[in-house]
C-alpha positions in Angstrom: -5.0 -9.1 1.4 -7.8 -6.5 0.8 -10.9 -7.8 -0.7 -12.8 -4.8 -2.0 -12.2 -3.0 -5.3 -13.1 0.7 -5.8 -13.1 1.7 -9.4 -13.7 4.9 -11.4 -17.3 6.0 -11.4 -18.0 5.4 -15.1 -16.3 3.9 -18.2 -12.7 4.0 -18.9 -12.9 7.2 -21.0 -15.0 9.0 -18.4 -12.0 10.2 -16.5 -10.5 11.7 -19.7 -13.8 13.2 -20.7 -14.2 15.1 -17.5 -10.5 16.3 -17.6 -10.9 17.5 -21.2 -14.3 19.2 -20.4 -12.7 21.0 -17.5 -9.7 22.1 -19.6 -11.9 23.5 -22.3 -14.1 25.3 -19.7 -10.9 27.0 -18.5 -9.9 27.8 -22.0 -6.5 26.0 -21.6 -4.7 24.2 -24.4 -3.2 20.7 -24.1 0.2 22.4 -24.2 -0.6 24.7 -21.4 -1.8 21.9 -19.2 1.1 19.7 -20.1 3.6 22.6 -19.3 2.1 23.5 -16.0 1.7 19.8 -14.8 5.1 18.9 -16.0 4.2 16.2 -18.6 4.3 16.0 -22.3 1.4 17.0 -24.6 1.2 13.4 -25.9 0.6 12.1 -22.3 -2.1 14.7 -21.5 -3.8 13.8 -24.8 -3.7 10.1 -24.1 -5.4 10.6 -20.8 -8.1 12.6 -22.3 -8.7 10.0 -25.0 -8.8 7.1 -22.5 -5.7 5.5 -23.9 -3.5 5.9 -20.9 -4.5 5.7 -17.2 -2.3 8.1 -15.1 -0.8 7.2 -11.8 -2.4 8.8 -8.7 0.5 11.3 -8.4 0.2 12.3 -11.9 -3.6 12.8 -11.7 -3.0 15.0 -8.7 -0.6 17.2 -10.7 -3.1 17.5 -13.6 -6.0 18.3 -11.3 -4.0 21.0 -9.6 -3.7 22.7 -13.0 -7.3 22.3 -13.7 -8.2 23.5 -10.2 -10.3 20.5 -9.3 -10.2 18.1 -6.4 -8.7 14.8 -7.3 -11.3 13.1 -5.2 -14.0 14.1 -7.7 -12.4 12.0 -10.4 -12.7 8.6 -8.7 -13.9 6.9 -5.5 -11.1 7.1 -3.1 -11.3 5.8 0.4 -11.2 8.2 3.4 -9.5 7.2 6.7 -9.3 8.9 10.1 -8.5 5.7 11.9 -4.8 5.3 13.1 -4.9 1.6 12.2 -5.9 -0.3 9.0 -6.4 -4.0 8.6 -5.3 -6.1 5.7 -8.6 -7.9 5.7 -11.3 -5.5 4.3 -8.9 -2.7 3.3 -10.2 -1.1 0.1 -8.2 -1.6 -3.1 -8.8 1.2 -5.6 -7.6 2.2 -9.0 -8.1 4.7 -11.8 -8.7 2.2 -14.6 -11.1 -0.8 -15.2 -8.7 -3.2 -17.0 -8.5 -5.7 -14.2 -4.9 -7.1 -13.9 -3.4 -4.4 -16.2 -3.9 -1.2 -14.0 -2.0 -0.1 -11.0 -4.0 -0.4 -7.8 -3.6 1.2 -4.4 -4.5 0.6 -0.7 -4.5 3.6 1.5 -2.6 3.1 4.7 -2.2 6.6 6.2 -4.9 8.4 8.2 -6.1 12.0 7.9 -5.8 14.2 10.8 -4.9 18.0 11.4 -1.3 18.6 10.5 -0.4 15.2 9.1 2.3 15.3 6.4 3.0 11.7 5.5 0.8 9.9 2.9 1.3 6.2 2.6 -0.1 3.5 0.2 0.5 0.0 -0.9 1.0 0.2 -4.7 0.4 -2.9 -6.8 2.2 -2.5 -10.2 1.3 -5.1 -12.8 3.9 -6.7 -15.0 5.2 -4.4 -17.7 3.8 -1.2 -16.2 5.7 2.0 -16.9 4.9 5.2 -15.0 5.4 8.5 -16.8 8.5 10.6 -15.7 7.5 13.2 -13.2 8.9 15.6 -10.6 6.9 17.4 -7.9 7.4 19.0 -4.4 8.2 16.9 -1.3 10.1 13.7 -0.8 9.2 10.0 -1.0 10.3 6.5 0.1 9.9 3.2 -1.8 10.0 -0.1 0.1 9.7 -3.2 -2.1 7.3 -5.4 -0.3 7.2 -8.2 -2.9 8.7 -8.6 -6.4 11.2 -6.1 -8.0 11.0 -2.7 -9.6 13.2 -0.6 -11.9 13.5 3.0 -10.6 14.7 5.6 -13.0 16.1 8.7 -11.2 17.3 11.7 -13.3 17.9 9.2 -16.2 19.8 6.7 -14.1 18.2 3.2 -13.6 18.6 1.0 -10.7 16.8 -2.3 -9.8 15.2 -2.5 -6.4 14.6 -6.1 -5.1 12.3 -7.3 -2.3 13.3 -5.5 0.9 15.2 -2.8 -0.9 14.4 0.9 -0.2 14.8 4.3 -1.9 14.5 7.6 -0.4 14.8 10.9 -2.5 13.4 14.4 -3.0 10.5 14.3 -5.4 11.9 17.2 -7.2 14.2 14.8 -9.0 12.6 13.4 -12.2 11.6 9.9 -11.4 9.7 6.9 -13.0 9.2 3.3 -12.2 8.9 0.1 -14.4 7.9 -3.3 -13.4 10.3 -5.3 -15.5 9.2 -8.6 -14.1 6.5 -11.0 -15.0 4.6 -10.7 -11.7 2.8 -8.0 -9.8 5.2 -5.9 -7.7 4.0 -4.5 -4.3 5.4 -1.3 -3.1 5.0 0.4 0.3 5.1 4.1 -0.7 5.3 7.1 1.5 5.4 10.7 0.3 4.6 14.2 1.4 2.7 15.2 -1.7 -1.0 15.8 -1.0 -2.3 12.8 -2.9 -5.4 12.4 -0.7 -6.5 16.0 -0.5 -5.7 16.2 3.3 -3.9 19.5 3.2 -0.8 20.8 1.4 2.5 20.1 3.3 5.5 22.3 3.4 9.2 21.6 3.1 12.1 21.7 0.8 14.3 18.6 1.0 17.8 18.7 -0.2 18.8 17.0 -3.5 20.0 13.6 -2.2 19.3 9.9 -2.6 19.5 7.1 -0.2 19.1 3.5 -1.3 19.4 0.7 1.1 19.6 -3.0 0.2 17.9 -5.7 2.2 21.0 -7.9 2.0 23.1 -5.1 3.6 20.9 -4.3 6.6 21.7 -6.2 9.7 19.7 -6.2 13.0 21.4 -3.8 15.4 22.9 -5.2 18.6 20.7 -5.1 21.6 22.0 -2.4 24.0 23.9 -3.7 27.0 22.2 -3.1 30.4 24.1 -1.0 32.9 23.8 -3.3 35.9 24.9 -0.5 38.2 21.8 1.6 37.5 18.7 -0.5 37.8 16.3 2.3 39.0 
């Protein structure tokens, strides 16, 4: 398990303060930011007032509208190495309410042309993410615990070992309905690390696999007549 915590650079409301100051500098209303980012006015207002801590993906969407680098909002680890180790890997988050905020561990590296962005997401009990949709596609793999995934208004429970793969253009949200932290291995093609914007237009589909239904494949039989 990682043992280092990276938190926002200032107090809880500093993130909201900086977003609000930037919005006003651009002469944008709350409604305009909300419409362009794909969220409600109430959600944007709560972020600015320090009432709500957005998810990483949500913050990226807001920063795009405000034309600022998401990395300027908080201390985010950078990685060019192809391998990360569980011991010493930085755990970072957007809030300072220990035990109540979502935290992340970066798994994927940054290199020219890379498209996949992977993190371990640790969602605390009771956490709800805001409904969102954006470009790209993503995969959830439940490492530990359980999670409710809402996709286009339909809810499904993912247990340990279950996966979900869908286009991110579908409106999605998550809810940790359990009384313990749920850990999710999350991979997406959205530029959540500022490594370059990927391209692609996945079709509108959903694939969910259950751990109980997956079976190890048979080992291929050797053709003894061709040993070269």
